[in-house]
Backbone as CSV, one residue per row, in Angstrom:
resi,resn,N_x,N_y,N_z,CA_x,CA_y,CA_z,C_x,C_y,C_z
1,UNK,214.296,77.905,-71.014,213.565,76.654,-70.881,214.006,75.896,-69.642
2,UNK,215.327,75.832,-69.457,215.851,75.109,-68.305,215.425,75.765,-67.000
3,UNK,215.474,77.085,-66.970,215.083,77.792,-65.748,213.614,77.543,-65.439
4,UNK,212.773,77.579,-66.456,211.339,77.347,-66.262,211.094,75.915,-65.783
5,UNK,211.826,74.968,-66.387,211.688,73.562,-66.007,212.133,73.336,-64.567
6,UNK,213.298,73.865,-64.202,213.812,73.663,-62.848,212.932,74.351,-61.807
7,UNK,212.315,75.478,-62.179,211.394,76.158,-61.275,210.165,75.294,-61.020
8,UNK,209.660,74.658,-62.091,208.510,73.765,-61.950,208.869,72.540,-61.112
9,UNK,210.033,71.947,-61.385,210.447,70.752,-60.652,210.712,71.055,-59.173
10,UNK,211.196,72.259,-58.884,211.496,72.618,-57.495,210.233,72.663,-56.641
11,UNK,209.089,72.947,-57.257,207.823,72.968,-56.510,207.432,71.581,-56.020
12,UNK,207.923,70.561,-56.711,207.540,69.185,-56.389,208.686,68.402,-55.765
13,UNK,209.635,69.108,-55.203,210.759,68.479,-54.531,210.257,67.709,-53.312
14,UNK,210.705,66.472,-53.112,210.230,65.708,-51.948,210.754,66.311,-50.642
15,UNK,210.106,65.941,-49.544,210.502,66.487,-48.251,211.836,65.894,-47.805
16,UNK,212.577,66.669,-47.020,213.859,66.195,-46.500,213.609,65.239,-45.341
17,UNK,214.662,64.586,-44.881,214.542,63.659,-43.754,214.043,64.377,-42.502
18,UNK,214.551,65.597,-42.273,214.140,66.360,-41.089,212.664,66.739,-41.161
19,UNK,212.238,67.211,-42.348,210.823,67.569,-42.518,209.929,66.355,-42.317
20,UNK,210.362,65.218,-42.808,209.564,64.005,-42.675,209.448,63.592,-41.204
21,UNK,210.564,63.623,-40.476,210.517,63.225,-39.069,209.649,64.189,-38.257
22,UNK,209.734,65.492,-38.559,208.885,66.472,-37.867,207.408,66.216,-38.164
23,UNK,207.100,65.944,-39.423,205.703,65.686,-39.807,205.173,64.441,-39.112
24,UNK,205.989,63.390,-39.072,205.547,62.150,-38.430,205.368,62.330,-36.920
25,UNK,206.235,63.134,-36.313,206.097,63.403,-34.875,204.797,64.135,-34.572
26,UNK,204.506,65.156,-35.365,203.266,65.908,-35.120,202.044,65.035,-35.374
27,UNK,202.108,64.160,-36.383,200.992,63.245,-36.630,200.816,62.277,-35.467
28,UNK,201.935,61.778,-34.941,201.864,60.845,-33.814,201.314,61.538,-32.568
29,UNK,201.748,62.754,-32.326,201.229,63.502,-31.178,199.737,63.781,-31.353
30,UNK,199.333,64.115,-32.558,197.927,64.370,-32.841,197.088,63.121,-32.648
31,UNK,197.613,61.977,-33.071,196.897,60.713,-32.900,196.810,60.325,-31.431
32,UNK,197.895,60.562,-30.696,197.902,60.219,-29.270,196.898,61.087,-28.505
33,UNK,196.815,62.355,-28.867,195.879,63.252,-28.198,194.446,62.967,-28.632
34,UNK,194.260,62.604,-29.887,192.918,62.387,-30.433,192.370,61.006,-30.071
35,UNK,193.227,59.986,-30.114,192.894,58.587,-29.810,191.700,58.072,-30.629
36,UNK,191.539,58.601,-31.833,190.485,58.096,-32.726,191.140,57.313,-33.854
37,UNK,190.335,56.892,-34.783,190.842,56.111,-35.906,191.823,56.951,-36.716
38,UNK,192.732,56.263,-37.363,193.740,56.948,-38.170,193.077,57.648,-39.354
39,UNK,193.482,58.897,-39.553,192.936,59.666,-40.666,193.791,59.429,-41.905
40,UNK,193.127,59.337,-43.026,193.854,59.124,-44.288,194.287,60.478,-44.831
41,UNK,195.574,60.614,-45.110,196.092,61.863,-45.664,196.144,61.740,-47.178
42,UNK,196.172,62.894,-47.846,196.218,62.852,-49.306,197.594,62.409,-49.773
43,UNK,197.627,61.818,-50.963,198.872,61.317,-51.534,199.752,62.505,-51.917
44,UNK,201.013,62.508,-51.495,201.864,63.648,-51.823,202.236,63.652,-53.307
45,UNK,202.269,64.844,-53.888,202.698,64.989,-55.276,204.133,65.477,-55.259
46,UNK,205.061,64.619,-55.608,206.443,65.061,-55.699,207.182,64.287,-56.777
47,UNK,208.418,64.706,-57.021,209.247,64.103,-58.056,209.556,62.656,-57.730
48,UNK,209.545,61.822,-58.758,209.992,60.444,-58.616,211.391,60.397,-59.219
49,UNK,212.289,59.708,-58.549,213.661,59.672,-59.036,214.217,58.267,-58.909
50,UNK,215.339,58.052,-59.529,215.943,56.729,-59.575,215.644,56.087,-60.910
51,UNK,216.664,55.543,-61.517,216.550,55.047,-62.881,215.522,53.935,-63.028
52,UNK,215.551,52.937,-62.158,214.614,51.819,-62.299,213.188,52.265,-62.006
53,UNK,213.014,53.182,-61.051,211.681,53.673,-60.711,211.094,54.481,-61.867
54,UNK,211.906,55.353,-62.460,211.452,56.176,-63.585,211.131,55.292,-64.786
55,UNK,211.968,54.276,-65.037,211.712,53.363,-66.148,210.378,52.654,-65.966
56,UNK,210.099,52.206,-64.746,208.824,51.539,-64.462,207.658,52.495,-64.668
57,UNK,207.800,53.741,-64.231,206.726,54.723,-64.400,206.436,54.992,-65.872
58,UNK,207.478,55.050,-66.689,207.271,55.278,-68.123,206.599,54.062,-68.754
59,UNK,207.044,52.869,-68.367,206.448,51.649,-68.926,204.974,51.531,-68.557
60,UNK,204.596,51.989,-67.368,203.207,51.895,-66.918,202.383,53.121,-67.321
61,UNK,202.938,53.994,-68.150,202.270,55.209,-68.636,201.829,56.139,-67.501
62,UNK,202.584,56.172,-66.414,202.253,57.048,-65.285,203.065,58.340,-65.314
63,UNK,204.182,58.341,-66.012,205.040,59.523,-66.063,204.479,60.530,-67.060
64,UNK,204.431,61.796,-66.644,203.972,62.871,-67.530,205.147,63.549,-68.230
65,UNK,206.314,63.573,-67.559,207.509,64.160,-68.143,208.736,63.541,-67.480
66,UNK,209.765,63.287,-68.272,211.005,62.701,-67.769,212.148,63.671,-68.050
67,UNK,212.995,63.879,-67.060,214.160,64.748,-67.193,215.394,63.892,-66.925
68,UNK,216.318,63.881,-67.882,217.507,63.032,-67.806,218.745,63.931,-67.715
69,UNK,219.708,63.538,-66.885,220.960,64.290,-66.772,221.848,63.979,-67.967
70,UNK,222.622,64.967,-68.411,223.445,64.757,-69.606,224.764,64.053,-69.306
71,UNK,225.211,64.083,-68.055,226.555,63.591,-67.734,226.537,62.306,-66.908
72,UNK,225.637,61.390,-67.246,225.577,60.108,-66.544,226.751,59.254,-67.021
73,UNK,227.427,58.631,-66.083,228.574,57.800,-66.438,228.460,56.464,-65.744
74,UNK,228.432,55.331,-66.388,228.487,55.114,-67.840,227.155,55.445,-68.502
75,UNK,227.231,55.924,-69.730,226.053,56.391,-70.454,225.075,55.250,-70.750
76,UNK,225.565,54.006,-70.724,224.710,52.848,-71.020,223.557,52.710,-70.033
77,UNK,223.670,53.346,-68.867,222.603,53.259,-67.875,221.315,53.895,-68.380
78,UNK,221.418,55.062,-69.021,220.213,55.793,-69.414,219.947,55.788,-70.910
79,UNK,220.742,55.045,-71.665,220.617,55.117,-73.126,219.279,54.541,-73.618
80,UNK,218.643,53.706,-72.830,217.360,53.113,-73.241,216.181,54.047,-72.991
81,UNK,216.366,55.022,-72.121,215.245,55.859,-71.685,214.646,56.737,-72.796
82,UNK,215.448,57.409,-73.630,214.833,58.188,-74.716,214.005,57.342,-75.687
83,UNK,214.487,56.164,-76.024,213.736,55.299,-76.939,212.425,54.852,-76.298
84,UNK,212.476,54.539,-75.015,211.262,54.121,-74.297,210.263,55.277,-74.216
85,UNK,210.759,56.482,-73.953,209.874,57.648,-73.881,209.251,57.946,-75.239
86,UNK,210.030,57.804,-76.320,209.467,58.002,-77.657,208.367,56.991,-77.935
87,UNK,208.616,55.743,-77.554,207.651,54.676,-77.810,206.354,54.912,-77.054
88,UNK,206.452,55.369,-75.802,205.271,55.575,-74.962,204.662,56.966,-75.111
89,UNK,205.321,57.859,-75.861,204.784,59.203,-76.063,204.937,60.118,-74.866
90,UNK,205.960,59.879,-74.058,206.207,60.708,-72.877,207.249,61.763,-73.241
91,UNK,206.973,63.049,-73.005,207.984,64.062,-73.297,209.188,63.906,-72.368
92,UNK,210.372,64.024,-72.949,211.591,63.928,-72.134,212.543,65.028,-72.565
93,UNK,213.509,65.324,-71.703,214.526,66.309,-72.043,215.802,65.981,-71.285
94,UNK,216.861,66.626,-71.716,218.152,66.483,-71.057,218.484,67.783,-70.352
95,UNK,219.032,67.657,-69.139,219.409,68.819,-68.343,220.899,68.718,-68.044
96,UNK,221.554,69.874,-68.059,222.990,69.893,-67.797,223.248,69.608,-66.321
97,UNK,223.936,68.516,-66.064,224.411,68.236,-64.707,223.491,67.365,-63.877
98,UNK,224.010,66.197,-63.498,223.238,65.328,-62.606,223.195,65.892,-61.190
99,UNK,224.103,66.803,-60.880,224.079,67.451,-59.570,222.869,68.370,-59.443
100,UNK,222.453,69.001,-60.551,221.260,69.862,-60.516,220.015,69.047,-60.201
101,UNK,219.914,67.848,-60.779,218.774,66.980,-60.469,218.882,66.447,-59.047
102,UNK,220.106,66.195,-58.589,220.314,65.706,-57.233,219.863,66.711,-56.186
103,UNK,220.089,68.001,-56.451,219.656,69.048,-55.511,218.143,69.031,-55.343
104,UNK,217.435,68.756,-56.427,215.974,68.760,-56.376,215.422,67.663,-55.467
105,UNK,216.141,66.521,-55.398,215.629,65.389,-54.624,216.439,65.135,-53.357
106,UNK,217.266,66.126,-52.975,218.046,66.084,-51.732,219.063,64.948,-51.707
107,UNK,219.694,64.694,-52.856,220.808,63.763,-52.948,221.966,64.485,-53.611
108,UNK,223.129,63.829,-53.620,224.264,64.444,-54.284,224.038,64.486,-55.791
109,UNK,223.622,63.345,-56.371,223.349,63.287,-57.804,222.095,62.468,-58.057
110,UNK,221.487,62.689,-59.208,220.351,61.889,-59.661,220.430,61.794,-61.179
111,UNK,220.309,60.584,-61.701,220.435,60.397,-63.151,219.208,60.897,-63.894
112,UNK,218.026,60.674,-63.326,216.801,61.111,-63.991,215.703,61.284,-62.950
113,UNK,214.754,62.152,-63.288,213.574,62.350,-62.448,212.348,62.357,-63.349
114,UNK,211.195,62.063,-62.754,209.949,62.049,-63.512,208.863,62.762,-62.725
115,UNK,208.005,63.458,-63.441,206.808,64.058,-62.856,205.630,63.162,-63.209
116,UNK,204.863,62.752,-62.209,203.711,61.897,-62.482,202.418,62.682,-62.471
117,UNK,202.343,63.698,-61.619,201.146,64.534,-61.568,201.529,65.903,-61.042
118,UNK,200.736,66.906,-61.411,200.996,68.268,-60.965,199.699,68.886,-60.465
119,UNK,199.839,69.963,-59.706,198.659,70.682,-59.236,198.027,71.436,-60.398
120,UNK,196.808,71.846,-60.193,196.039,72.491,-61.255,196.714,73.768,-61.760
121,UNK,197.321,74.535,-60.858,197.922,75.811,-61.283,199.185,75.615,-62.125
122,UNK,199.814,74.439,-62.033,201.031,74.168,-62.804,200.763,73.363,-64.067
123,UNK,199.515,73.016,-64.319,199.196,72.154,-65.455,199.529,72.822,-66.788
124,UNK,199.288,74.134,-66.891,199.560,74.862,-68.133,201.058,74.858,-68.429
125,UNK,201.881,75.096,-67.393,203.339,75.071,-67.574,203.813,73.698,-68.023
126,UNK,203.258,72.657,-67.426,203.631,71.294,-67.805,203.269,71.023,-69.262
127,UNK,202.102,71.453,-69.685,201.679,71.252,-71.075,202.582,72.003,-72.041
128,UNK,202.934,73.257,-71.715,203.810,74.046,-72.581,205.176,73.391,-72.716
129,UNK,205.748,73.018,-71.566,207.062,72.367,-71.597,206.980,71.022,-72.315
130,UNK,205.886,70.289,-72.107,205.720,68.988,-72.756,205.692,69.101,-74.268
131,UNK,204.937,70.049,-74.802,204.889,70.213,-76.258,206.231,70.689,-76.802
132,UNK,206.892,71.566,-76.051,208.209,72.057,-76.462,209.222,70.918,-76.511
133,UNK,209.243,70.084,-75.463,210.206,68.990,-75.411,209.875,67.894,-76.420
134,UNK,208.585,67.705,-76.687,208.220,66.711,-77.704,208.761,67.114,-79.057
135,UNK,208.665,68.405,-79.391,209.180,68.847,-80.691,210.702,68.820,-80.727
136,UNK,211.352,69.136,-79.594,212.814,69.193,-79.579,213.463,67.819,-79.469
137,UNK,212.906,66.942,-78.626,213.580,65.687,-78.330,212.845,64.459,-78.871
138,UNK,211.534,64.373,-78.683,210.813,63.167,-79.083,210.716,63.032,-80.599
139,UNK,210.380,64.137,-81.279,210.074,64.054,-82.703,211.271,64.261,-83.607
140,UNK,212.435,64.570,-83.071,213.567,64.866,-83.935,214.425,63.639,-84.232
141,UNK,213.989,62.471,-83.823,214.807,61.275,-84.003,214.746,60.821,-85.454
142,UNK,215.891,60.769,-86.085,215.971,60.211,-87.427,216.460,58.775,-87.257
143,UNK,215.518,57.867,-87.082,215.883,56.485,-86.783,216.342,55.729,-88.016
144,UNK,216.136,56.298,-89.205,216.597,55.666,-90.439,217.907,56.291,-90.889
145,UNK,218.741,56.632,-89.957,220.011,57.278,-90.249,220.922,56.324,-91.015
146,UNK,221.541,56.831,-92.075,222.493,56.023,-92.839,223.887,56.525,-92.520
147,UNK,224.765,55.601,-92.249,226.141,55.961,-91.937,226.996,55.732,-93.168
148,UNK,227.926,56.599,-93.397,228.850,56.440,-94.508,228.233,56.863,-95.825
149,UNK,229.079,57.097,-96.804,228.604,57.578,-98.096,228.447,56.484,-99.127
150,UNK,228.733,55.229,-98.763,228.611,54.141,-99.722,229.772,54.105,-100.703
151,UNK,230.859,54.772,-100.384,232.030,54.789,-101.267,233.027,53.776,-100.730
152,UNK,233.418,52.853,-101.582,234.362,51.804,-101.168,235.788,52.327,-101.264
153,UNK,236.647,51.755,-100.437,238.057,52.074,-100.491,238.698,51.453,-101.732
154,UNK,239.961,51.817,-101.995,240.643,51.367,-103.220,240.840,49.860,-103.246
155,UNK,241.195,49.278,-102.087,241.393,47.822,-102.043,240.087,47.099,-102.337
156,UNK,239.004,47.601,-101.738,237.713,46.964,-101.940,237.259,47.105,-103.395
157,UNK,237.553,48.244,-104.031,237.201,48.442,-105.445,237.922,47.428,-106.326
158,UNK,239.226,47.214,-106.054,239.998,46.237,-106.842,239.461,44.828,-106.624
159,UNK,239.087,44.513,-105.374,238.558,43.183,-105.089,237.238,42.963,-105.821
160,UNK,236.354,43.965,-105.825,235.069,43.847,-106.513,235.259,43.731,-108.022
161,UNK,236.251,44.444,-108.561,236.551,44.363,-110.003,237.037,42.968,-110.350
162,UNK,237.883,42.388,-109.466,238.387,41.052,-109.711,237.253,40.022,-109.658
163,UNK,236.317,40.203,-108.760,235.177,39.295,-108.691,234.318,39.402,-109.942
164,UNK,234.147,40.620,-110.436,233.339,40.837,-111.640,233.966,40.118,-112.843
165,UNK,235.316,40.150,-112.912,236.032,39.502,-114.000,235.794,38.006,-114.000
166,UNK,235.816,37.433,-112.797,235.623,35.991,-112.682,234.209,35.642,-113.062
C-alpha cells in the first residue's frame, strides 16, 4: 500500500527551484521573441504541503487525500488532522517517516501532504487507495471508547461504604 501510495504521490511532486527557474527563463525568452499578449498556462497539478495549507484545503473540501507523517514532533501539531478528515469525509493515512514526505516535495521533512486533483489515468488508483484508507483509518475510530474497568480501589470502596452508612 505504501509503495503504491508513494508511487502515486511521486508523479505529482512539485518542480524544484532549478526546474522552475529554467521554465521561467524559457517563458520569458518566448515572450520576448513573440512580443504578443501573455498566454495563460494550465494550472499545475502537484502535491500541496505544509500543515496550515493542508488544514485549509481539508476545511474547504478541496483535498482528495491527506497523508500524514507518523513521527511528527511535537505530536500536538497534527493531532487535529485525523478528526478534521473524518468530519469532512477526506481519506487520510499515516506514512512512516516525515523524511519520506519531505523527499516528495524537495524539502528535508514534511509533516503532511495533500492531493487536490489527479490526472485521468491516476483517478482509479486514487479511488482504490481512498476506499482502502477510509476503511483502515477513517471508519475505525471508536470515539465512544471507555477507559478503565469501573473497578474502584480499596480506599475508595471503604469511603463509599462509609458514605452509605451515613
